[in-house]
A tleap script that builds the chain and sets N, CA, C and O, in Angstrom:
source leaprc.protein.ff14SB
mol = sequence {
  NPHE ILE ALA GLU ARG PHE ASP ALA ASN TYR
  PRO HIE LEU LYS GLY SER PHE ALA ARG VAL
  ILE ASP TYR SER VAL GLU TYR PRO GLN SER
  LEU ILE ASP ASN PHE SER ILE ALA ASP LYS
  PRO PRO HIE ILE ALA ILE SER VAL ASP MET
  LEU ASP THR GLY ILE ASP VAL PRO GLU VAL
  LEU ASN LEU VAL PHE PHE LYS VAL VAL ARG
  SER LYS THR LYS PHE TRP GLN MET ILE GLY
  ARG GLY THR ARG LEU ARG LYS ASP LEU PHE
  GLY PRO GLY ARG ASP CLYS
}
set mol.1.N position { -5.398 2.396 -6.587 }
set mol.1.CA position { -6.055 1.845 -5.926 }
set mol.1.C position { -6.002 0.322 -5.577 }
set mol.1.O position { -6.650 -0.149 -4.641 }
set mol.2.N position { -5.334 -0.287 -6.245 }
set mol.2.CA position { -4.523 -1.513 -5.643 }
set mol.2.C position { -4.387 -1.559 -4.294 }
set mol.2.O position { -5.084 -1.909 -3.341 }
set mol.3.N position { -3.397 -1.150 -4.452 }
set mol.3.CA position { -2.613 -0.896 -3.200 }
set mol.3.C position { -3.511 -0.749 -1.759 }
set mol.3.O position { -3.595 -1.574 -0.849 }
set mol.4.N position { -4.100 0.484 -1.863 }
set mol.4.CA position { -5.542 0.709 -1.161 }
set mol.4.C position { -6.515 -0.068 -0.874 }
set mol.4.O position { -7.188 0.019 0.153 }
set mol.5.N position { -6.698 -1.088 -1.979 }
set mol.5.CA position { -7.720 -2.010 -1.579 }
set mol.5.C position { -7.287 -3.458 -0.696 }
set mol.5.O position { -8.006 -4.161 0.014 }
set mol.6.N position { -5.817 -3.602 -1.041 }
set mol.6.CA position { -5.550 -4.241 -0.580 }
set mol.6.C position { -5.044 -3.920 0.801 }
set mol.6.O position { -5.073 -4.862 1.593 }
set mol.7.N position { -4.554 -2.684 1.267 }
set mol.7.CA position { -4.378 -2.513 2.993 }
set mol.7.C position { -6.094 -2.456 3.686 }
set mol.7.O position { -6.420 -2.734 4.840 }
set mol.8.N position { -6.710 -2.143 2.900 }
set mol.8.CA position { -8.104 -2.034 3.438 }
set mol.8.C position { -8.747 -3.842 3.869 }
set mol.8.O position { -9.157 -4.181 4.979 }
set mol.9.N position { -8.665 -4.637 2.764 }
set mol.9.CA position { -8.820 -6.286 3.197 }
set mol.9.C position { -7.712 -6.783 4.174 }
set mol.9.O position { -7.808 -7.814 4.840 }
set mol.10.N position { -6.430 -5.756 4.184 }
set mol.10.CA position { -5.690 -6.828 4.542 }
set mol.10.C position { -4.665 -5.857 6.107 }
set mol.10.O position { -3.475 -5.902 6.418 }
set mol.11.N position { -5.821 -5.112 6.703 }
set mol.11.CA position { -4.689 -4.426 7.527 }
set mol.11.C position { -4.056 -4.783 8.495 }
set mol.11.O position { -4.054 -4.008 9.452 }
set mol.12.N position { -3.307 -6.050 8.606 }
set mol.12.CA position { -2.237 -6.524 9.475 }
set mol.12.C position { -1.288 -6.650 8.784 }
set mol.12.O position { -0.237 -6.964 9.343 }
set mol.13.N position { -1.300 -6.419 7.060 }
set mol.13.CA position { -0.112 -6.182 6.333 }
set mol.13.C position { 0.127 -5.225 5.486 }
set mol.13.O position { 0.691 -5.342 4.398 }
set mol.14.N position { -0.561 -3.666 6.270 }
set mol.14.CA position { -0.858 -2.829 5.524 }
set mol.14.C position { 0.575 -2.182 5.675 }
set mol.14.O position { 1.337 -2.072 6.636 }
set mol.15.N position { 0.645 -1.795 4.348 }
set mol.15.CA position { 2.229 -0.502 4.065 }
set mol.15.C position { 3.329 -1.577 4.048 }
set mol.15.O position { 4.233 -1.039 3.409 }
set mol.16.N position { 3.614 -2.425 4.295 }
set mol.16.CA position { 4.826 -3.096 3.610 }
set mol.16.C position { 4.652 -4.433 2.784 }
set mol.16.O position { 5.566 -4.809 2.049 }
set mol.17.N position { 3.370 -5.214 2.917 }
set mol.17.CA position { 3.439 -6.250 2.168 }
set mol.17.C position { 3.126 -5.928 0.634 }
set mol.17.O position { 3.749 -6.549 -0.227 }
set mol.18.N position { 2.190 -4.985 0.278 }
set mol.18.CA position { 2.140 -4.877 -1.117 }
set mol.18.C position { 2.221 -3.475 -1.106 }
set mol.18.O position { 1.593 -2.763 -0.323 }
set mol.19.N position { 3.249 -2.945 -2.260 }
set mol.19.CA position { 3.743 -1.748 -2.341 }
set mol.19.C position { 3.696 -1.489 -3.653 }
set mol.19.O position { 3.729 -2.390 -4.491 }
set mol.20.N position { 3.589 0.177 -4.043 }
set mol.20.CA position { 3.532 0.779 -5.001 }
set mol.20.C position { 4.983 1.083 -5.183 }
set mol.20.O position { 5.661 1.598 -4.294 }
set mol.21.N position { 5.628 0.613 -6.848 }
set mol.21.CA position { 6.700 0.940 -7.330 }
set mol.21.C position { 6.470 1.398 -8.477 }
set mol.21.O position { 6.021 0.876 -9.497 }
set mol.22.N position { 6.929 2.776 -8.148 }
set mol.22.CA position { 6.997 3.836 -9.431 }
set mol.22.C position { 7.739 4.868 -9.499 }
set mol.22.O position { 8.742 4.745 -8.797 }
set mol.23.N position { 7.655 6.072 -10.182 }
set mol.23.CA position { 8.522 6.605 -10.100 }
set mol.23.C position { 8.045 7.865 -9.099 }
set mol.23.O position { 8.708 8.842 -8.752 }
set mol.24.N position { 7.072 7.612 -8.857 }
set mol.24.CA position { 6.087 8.562 -7.681 }
set mol.24.C position { 6.260 8.410 -6.293 }
set mol.24.O position { 5.965 9.211 -5.406 }
set mol.25.N position { 6.803 7.227 -6.197 }
set mol.25.CA position { 7.640 6.756 -4.905 }
set mol.25.C position { 8.836 7.357 -4.396 }
set mol.25.O position { 9.681 7.499 -5.280 }
set mol.26.N position { 9.228 7.802 -3.129 }
set mol.26.CA position { 10.608 7.697 -2.816 }
set mol.26.C position { 11.241 6.541 -2.533 }
set mol.26.O position { 10.686 5.653 -1.888 }
set mol.27.N position { 12.588 6.434 -3.037 }
set mol.27.CA position { 13.580 5.389 -3.227 }
set mol.27.C position { 12.598 4.313 -3.998 }
set mol.27.O position { 11.750 3.669 -3.380 }
set mol.28.N position { 12.767 4.217 -5.137 }
set mol.28.CA position { 11.616 3.187 -6.014 }
set mol.28.C position { 13.032 2.139 -6.164 }
set mol.28.O position { 12.461 1.049 -6.127 }
set mol.29.N position { 14.149 1.895 -6.273 }
set mol.29.CA position { 14.851 1.179 -6.337 }
set mol.29.C position { 14.985 0.390 -5.360 }
set mol.29.O position { 14.762 -0.814 -5.485 }
set mol.30.N position { 15.409 0.990 -4.119 }
set mol.30.CA position { 15.147 0.328 -2.764 }
set mol.30.C position { 14.005 -0.530 -2.814 }
set mol.30.O position { 14.279 -1.492 -2.097 }
set mol.31.N position { 12.777 -0.676 -3.336 }
set mol.31.CA position { 11.807 -1.181 -3.213 }
set mol.31.C position { 12.062 -2.430 -4.106 }
set mol.31.O position { 11.865 -3.596 -3.764 }
set mol.32.N position { 12.539 -1.990 -5.319 }
set mol.32.CA position { 12.854 -3.448 -6.301 }
set mol.32.C position { 14.290 -3.861 -5.864 }
set mol.32.O position { 14.833 -4.624 -6.664 }
set mol.33.N position { 14.963 -3.550 -4.859 }
set mol.33.CA position { 16.050 -4.238 -4.617 }
set mol.33.C position { 15.281 -5.016 -3.626 }
set mol.33.O position { 15.099 -6.197 -3.924 }
set mol.34.N position { 14.786 -4.591 -2.493 }
set mol.34.CA position { 13.891 -5.353 -1.437 }
set mol.34.C position { 13.041 -6.629 -1.946 }
set mol.34.O position { 12.992 -7.747 -1.432 }
set mol.35.N position { 12.435 -6.185 -3.010 }
set mol.35.CA position { 11.077 -7.193 -3.842 }
set mol.35.C position { 12.407 -8.464 -4.150 }
set mol.35.O position { 12.238 -9.633 -3.803 }
set mol.36.N position { 13.350 -8.112 -4.660 }
set mol.36.CA position { 14.225 -9.098 -5.467 }
set mol.36.C position { 14.668 -10.188 -4.458 }
set mol.36.O position { 15.130 -11.277 -4.799 }
set mol.37.N position { 14.469 -9.761 -3.116 }
set mol.37.CA position { 14.725 -10.873 -1.872 }
set mol.37.C position { 13.563 -11.683 -1.350 }
set mol.37.O position { 12.530 -11.430 -0.731 }
set mol.38.N position { 13.997 -12.483 -1.721 }
set mol.38.CA position { 12.125 -13.366 -1.176 }
set mol.38.C position { 12.161 -13.081 0.376 }
set mol.38.O position { 10.974 -12.996 0.691 }
set mol.39.N position { 12.908 -12.899 1.457 }
set mol.39.CA position { 12.259 -12.458 2.498 }
set mol.39.C position { 11.914 -11.418 2.881 }
set mol.39.O position { 11.245 -11.228 3.896 }
set mol.40.N position { 12.232 -10.767 2.287 }
set mol.40.CA position { 11.956 -9.258 2.717 }
set mol.40.C position { 10.938 -8.264 1.905 }
set mol.40.O position { 11.066 -8.008 0.708 }
set mol.41.N position { 9.930 -7.758 2.730 }
set mol.41.CA position { 8.746 -7.071 1.825 }
set mol.41.C position { 9.291 -5.982 1.070 }
set mol.41.O position { 10.409 -5.646 1.461 }
set mol.42.N position { 8.656 -5.089 -0.260 }
set mol.42.CA position { 7.658 -5.894 -0.330 }
set mol.42.C position { 7.469 -7.111 -0.645 }
set mol.42.O position { 8.575 -7.584 -0.907 }
set mol.43.N position { 6.246 -8.285 -0.826 }
set mol.43.CA position { 6.303 -9.652 -1.313 }
set mol.43.C position { 5.027 -9.435 -2.701 }
set mol.43.O position { 4.834 -10.276 -3.579 }
set mol.44.N position { 4.377 -8.251 -2.590 }
set mol.44.CA position { 3.819 -7.413 -3.979 }
set mol.44.C position { 4.198 -6.349 -4.346 }
set mol.44.O position { 4.455 -5.335 -3.696 }
set mol.45.N position { 4.256 -6.607 -5.688 }
set mol.45.CA position { 4.736 -5.319 -6.470 }
set mol.45.C position { 3.785 -4.553 -7.131 }
set mol.45.O position { 3.057 -5.135 -7.935 }
set mol.46.N position { 3.666 -3.520 -6.973 }
set mol.46.CA position { 2.078 -3.224 -7.626 }
set mol.46.C position { 3.027 -1.605 -8.739 }
set mol.46.O position { 3.402 -0.560 -8.208 }
set mol.47.N position { 3.131 -1.858 -9.885 }
set mol.47.CA position { 3.789 -1.018 -10.329 }
set mol.47.C position { 3.423 -1.128 -12.168 }
set mol.47.O position { 3.052 -2.139 -12.764 }
set mol.48.N position { 3.634 0.033 -12.663 }
set mol.48.CA position { 3.349 0.760 -14.024 }
set mol.48.C position { 4.873 0.940 -14.693 }
set mol.48.O position { 5.754 1.752 -14.412 }
set mol.49.N position { 4.847 -0.029 -15.592 }
set mol.49.CA position { 6.150 0.374 -16.754 }
set mol.49.C position { 7.717 0.451 -15.689 }
set mol.49.O position { 8.577 1.130 -16.249 }
set mol.50.N position { 7.977 0.122 -14.897 }
set mol.50.CA position { 9.154 -0.504 -13.869 }
set mol.50.C position { 9.285 -1.949 -13.982 }
set mol.50.O position { 10.401 -2.457 -14.093 }
set mol.51.N position { 8.529 -2.444 -13.967 }
set mol.51.CA position { 9.202 -3.619 -13.944 }
set mol.51.C position { 8.786 -4.600 -14.737 }
set mol.51.O position { 8.624 -5.762 -14.366 }
set mol.52.N position { 8.595 -4.174 -15.859 }
set mol.52.CA position { 8.069 -4.896 -17.342 }
set mol.52.C position { 9.732 -5.724 -17.791 }
set mol.52.O position { 9.878 -6.944 -17.865 }
set mol.53.N position { 10.676 -4.830 -18.007 }
set mol.53.CA position { 11.818 -5.453 -18.286 }
set mol.53.C position { 13.157 -5.186 -17.464 }
set mol.53.O position { 13.165 -4.669 -16.347 }
set mol.54.N position { 14.099 -5.535 -18.047 }
set mol.54.CA position { 15.143 -5.419 -16.983 }
set mol.54.C position { 15.233 -6.131 -15.279 }
set mol.54.O position { 16.102 -5.965 -14.423 }
set mol.55.N position { 14.450 -6.640 -15.256 }
set mol.55.CA position { 14.580 -7.203 -13.519 }
set mol.55.C position { 14.275 -8.901 -13.530 }
set mol.55.O position { 13.594 -9.407 -14.422 }
set mol.56.N position { 14.771 -9.562 -12.606 }
set mol.56.CA position { 14.973 -11.062 -12.867 }
set mol.56.C position { 14.912 -11.529 -11.355 }
set mol.56.O position { 15.981 -11.589 -10.748 }
set mol.57.N position { 13.631 -11.896 -10.644 }
set mol.57.CA position { 13.143 -12.208 -9.604 }
set mol.57.C position { 12.786 -13.664 -9.859 }
set mol.57.O position { 11.590 -13.881 -10.054 }
set mol.58.N position { 13.479 -14.523 -9.886 }
set mol.58.CA position { 13.079 -15.828 -10.379 }
set mol.58.C position { 11.582 -16.415 -9.371 }
set mol.58.O position { 10.652 -17.040 -9.881 }
set mol.59.N position { 11.657 -16.041 -7.920 }
set mol.59.CA position { 10.315 -16.520 -7.223 }
set mol.59.C position { 8.735 -15.553 -7.803 }
set mol.59.O position { 7.638 -15.621 -7.250 }
set mol.60.N position { 8.964 -14.998 -8.617 }
set mol.60.CA position { 7.320 -14.257 -9.045 }
set mol.60.C position { 6.577 -15.242 -9.315 }
set mol.60.O position { 6.831 -16.085 -10.175 }
set mol.61.N position { 5.592 -15.216 -8.599 }
set mol.61.CA position { 4.681 -16.443 -9.391 }
set mol.61.C position { 3.643 -16.582 -10.500 }
set mol.61.O position { 3.295 -17.410 -11.341 }
set mol.62.N position { 3.216 -14.957 -9.943 }
set mol.62.CA position { 1.852 -14.493 -10.506 }
set mol.62.C position { 1.953 -13.011 -11.046 }
set mol.62.O position { 2.624 -12.105 -10.551 }
set mol.63.N position { 1.131 -12.954 -12.185 }
set mol.63.CA position { 1.282 -11.499 -12.917 }
set mol.63.C position { -0.407 -11.406 -12.922 }
set mol.63.O position { -1.367 -12.127 -13.197 }
set mol.64.N position { -0.121 -9.988 -12.416 }
set mol.64.CA position { -1.611 -9.675 -12.690 }
set mol.64.C position { -1.820 -8.285 -13.663 }
set mol.64.O position { -1.473 -7.193 -13.214 }
set mol.65.N position { -2.389 -8.403 -14.971 }
set mol.65.CA position { -2.184 -7.031 -15.402 }
set mol.65.C position { -3.292 -6.452 -15.258 }
set mol.65.O position { -4.263 -7.023 -14.762 }
set mol.66.N position { -3.305 -5.189 -15.687 }
set mol.66.CA position { -4.658 -4.118 -15.627 }
set mol.66.C position { -4.266 -3.228 -16.181 }
set mol.66.O position { -4.187 -2.053 -15.822 }
set mol.67.N position { -3.926 -3.814 -17.304 }
set mol.67.CA position { -3.797 -2.709 -18.789 }
set mol.67.C position { -3.630 -3.321 -19.535 }
set mol.67.O position { -3.099 -4.407 -19.304 }
set mol.68.N position { -3.973 -2.976 -20.754 }
set mol.68.CA position { -4.018 -3.701 -22.086 }
set mol.68.C position { -2.172 -3.366 -22.563 }
set mol.68.O position { -1.560 -2.298 -22.544 }
set mol.69.N position { -1.793 -4.482 -22.880 }
set mol.69.CA position { -0.228 -3.876 -23.411 }
set mol.69.C position { -0.467 -4.421 -25.080 }
set mol.69.O position { -0.834 -5.476 -25.597 }
set mol.70.N position { -0.037 -3.062 -25.580 }
set mol.70.CA position { -0.109 -3.262 -26.952 }
set mol.70.C position { 0.921 -4.073 -27.902 }
set mol.70.O position { 0.670 -4.522 -29.020 }
set mol.71.N position { 2.320 -4.165 -27.082 }
set mol.71.CA position { 3.227 -4.206 -27.822 }
set mol.71.C position { 3.659 -6.160 -27.655 }
set mol.71.O position { 3.859 -6.650 -26.544 }
set mol.72.N position { 3.703 -6.710 -28.501 }
set mol.72.CA position { 3.870 -8.005 -28.216 }
set mol.72.C position { 5.060 -8.384 -27.675 }
set mol.72.O position { 5.239 -9.357 -26.942 }
set mol.73.N position { 5.906 -7.563 -28.065 }
set mol.73.CA position { 7.835 -7.638 -27.209 }
set mol.73.C position { 7.327 -7.333 -25.538 }
set mol.73.O position { 7.618 -7.913 -24.491 }
set mol.74.N position { 6.717 -6.522 -25.739 }
set mol.74.CA position { 6.739 -6.065 -24.127 }
set mol.74.C position { 6.212 -6.709 -23.461 }
set mol.74.O position { 6.407 -6.759 -22.247 }
set mol.75.N position { 4.857 -7.817 -24.516 }
set mol.75.CA position { 3.911 -8.669 -23.074 }
set mol.75.C position { 4.687 -9.473 -22.759 }
set mol.75.O position { 4.660 -9.759 -21.562 }
set mol.76.N position { 5.780 -10.249 -23.687 }
set mol.76.CA position { 6.247 -11.520 -23.785 }
set mol.76.C position { 7.387 -11.254 -22.694 }
set mol.76.O position { 7.720 -12.147 -21.916 }
set mol.77.N position { 8.050 -9.802 -22.672 }
set mol.77.CA position { 9.118 -9.958 -21.762 }
set mol.77.C position { 8.420 -10.044 -20.519 }
set mol.77.O position { 8.928 -10.713 -19.619 }
set mol.78.N position { 7.072 -9.326 -20.297 }
set mol.78.CA position { 6.593 -9.376 -18.987 }
set mol.78.C position { 6.102 -10.614 -18.534 }
set mol.78.O position { 5.871 -10.682 -17.327 }
set mol.79.N position { 5.905 -11.542 -19.179 }
set mol.79.CA position { 5.224 -13.153 -19.225 }
set mol.79.C position { 6.869 -13.639 -18.670 }
set mol.79.O position { 7.140 -14.409 -17.749 }
set mol.80.N position { 7.568 -13.084 -19.348 }
set mol.80.CA position { 9.201 -13.815 -18.740 }
set mol.80.C position { 9.080 -13.559 -17.338 }
set mol.80.O position { 9.153 -14.556 -16.620 }
set mol.81.N position { 8.883 -12.257 -16.688 }
set mol.81.CA position { 9.032 -12.268 -15.539 }
set mol.81.C position { 8.535 -13.331 -14.823 }
set mol.81.O position { 9.291 -13.615 -13.894 }
set mol.82.N position { 7.261 -14.243 -14.911 }
set mol.82.CA position { 6.766 -14.912 -14.268 }
set mol.82.C position { 7.077 -16.635 -14.608 }
set mol.82.O position { 6.666 -17.605 -13.972 }
set mol.83.N position { 7.928 -16.608 -15.812 }
set mol.83.CA position { 8.426 -17.940 -15.949 }
set mol.83.C position { 9.807 -18.111 -15.438 }
set mol.83.O position { 10.401 -19.090 -15.888 }
set mol.84.N position { 10.432 -17.371 -14.601 }
set mol.84.CA position { 11.756 -17.949 -14.609 }
set mol.84.C position { 11.878 -19.099 -13.873 }
set mol.84.O position { 11.128 -19.217 -12.904 }
set mol.85.N position { 12.665 -19.978 -14.123 }
set mol.85.CA position { 12.994 -21.309 -13.103 }
set mol.85.C position { 13.407 -21.037 -11.880 }
set mol.85.O position { 14.179 -20.085 -11.769 }
set mol.86.N position { 13.101 -21.614 -10.937 }
set mol.86.CA position { 13.243 -21.637 -9.399 }
set mol.86.C position { 13.655 -22.386 -8.644 }
set mol.86.O position { 12.961 -22.263 -7.634 }
set mol.87.N position { 14.727 -23.461 -8.427 }
set mol.87.CA position { 14.884 -24.507 -7.790 }
set mol.87.C position { 14.427 -24.696 -6.252 }
set mol.87.O position { 14.846 -23.944 -5.373 }
set mol.88.N position { 13.571 -25.715 -6.006 }
set mol.88.CA position { 12.985 -26.125 -4.393 }
set mol.88.C position { 12.337 -24.892 -4.213 }
set mol.88.O position { 12.601 -24.402 -3.115 }
set mol.89.N position { 11.408 -24.065 -5.069 }
set mol.89.CA position { 10.706 -23.080 -4.906 }
set mol.89.C position { 9.707 -23.369 -3.582 }
set mol.89.O position { 9.485 -22.747 -2.543 }
set mol.90.N position { 9.211 -24.648 -4.161 }
set mol.90.CA position { 7.844 -24.864 -3.444 }
set mol.90.C position { 7.992 -26.226 -2.629 }
set mol.90.O position { 7.015 -26.972 -2.565 }
set mol.91.N position { 9.381 -26.623 -1.904 }
set mol.91.CA position { 9.731 -27.241 -1.374 }
set mol.91.C position { 11.188 -27.952 -1.724 }
set mol.91.O position { 11.656 -27.553 -2.790 }
set mol.92.N position { 11.897 -28.821 -1.101 }
set mol.92.CA position { 12.583 -29.819 -1.354 }
set mol.92.C position { 12.353 -30.425 -2.727 }
set mol.92.O position { 11.573 -31.373 -2.638 }
set mol.93.N position { 12.792 -30.185 -4.043 }
set mol.93.CA position { 12.690 -30.949 -5.173 }
set mol.93.C position { 11.503 -30.878 -5.706 }
set mol.93.O position { 10.990 -31.833 -6.289 }
set mol.94.N position { 10.943 -29.735 -5.561 }
set mol.94.CA position { 9.340 -29.012 -5.879 }
set mol.94.C position { 10.127 -27.857 -6.585 }
set mol.94.O position { 10.414 -26.938 -5.818 }
set mol.95.N position { 10.484 -27.726 -7.711 }
set mol.95.CA position { 10.697 -26.525 -8.435 }
set mol.95.C position { 9.686 -25.879 -9.509 }
set mol.95.O position { 8.717 -26.292 -10.145 }
set mol.96.N position { 10.512 -24.445 -9.378 }
set mol.96.CA position { 9.041 -23.676 -10.354 }
set mol.96.C position { 9.649 -24.031 -11.796 }
set mol.96.O position { 9.036 -23.722 -12.818 }
savepdb mol mol.pdb
quit
């Protein structure tokens, strides 16, 4: 639903900018690898239980949770995805 709404509102970015990354899509690891590279699409990853832990993408700025996370440990791991430090992310001398 999230990807469909994004594509409907931003048809010029449809199909590449925001992508669902889960076990139901073909080649999910390739999408994760591309998401990990700042200049490659997808730039928005829509995922359920695939990107919560074990991924380090310092360029991630925003996390949006669409479900209740009942595990405190998992919640803090997920928060950690958005709190990685990144030098010069917002320009020279403007670090995250």
